[in-house]
C-alpha positions, -999 to 999 in steps of 0.1 A, spaced: -514 -843 -37 -511 -807 -46 -539 -782 -49 -528 -776 -85 -536 -813 -91 -572 -811 -79 -582 -774 -82 -601 -778 -115 -622 -807 -103 -660 -802 -103 -678 -805 -69 -709 -827 -73 -736 -837 -48 -743 -874 -53 -777 -873 -37 -791 -844 -57 -769 -841 -87 -761 -805 -79 -729 -789 -93 -712 -765 -69 -684 -752 -90 -648 -762 -89 -624 -766 -60 -607 -733 -72 -639 -715 -61 -637 -729 -25 -619 -721 7 -604 -749 28 -608 -751 66 -579 -768 84 -577 -783 119 -551 -762 136 -539 -791 157 -530 -816 130 -531 -795 97 -557 -818 81 -586 -805 60 -618 -803 81 -642 -788 55 -647 -770 22 -664 -736 22 -684 -735 -11 -697 -702 -24 -734 -701 -33 -740 -700 -70 -747 -664 -82 -736 -666 -118 -709 -640 -113 -673 -651 -114 -646 -634 -93 -671 -619 -69 -662 -613 -33 -684 -634 -10 -698 -625 24 -696 -652 51 -734 -659 49 -729 -667 12 -708 -698 19 -719 -733 26 -697 -756 48 -691 -791 34 -675 -814 60 -646 -833 45 -661 -865 59 -690 -861 35 -667 -865 5 -674 -899 -10 -647 -900 -37 -622 -878 -54 -621 -889 -90 -599 -878 -119 -623 -850 -130 -646 -844 -99 -651 -845 -62 -682 -864 -52 -699 -858 -19 -732 -868 -3 -752 -844 18 -789 -839 26 -804 -805 18 -772 -790 7 -784 -776 -27 
């Protein structure tokens, strides 16, 4: 699967129904030993597109919290993430 195939998917929290933008807005954290994705860094919603984010403005979503990657969205479950 290529990033271009999943980049426009919405990121949704199943527990709270929060929308966290699209995968294009995120950064990916990789495990340097095996190259697998460990987590997504999701920028906090500010209403401004194309803004540079400081490290404290990102939330880390472990890849293991992703429940399903659907055709139009990535669904995850996390307590207190919103």
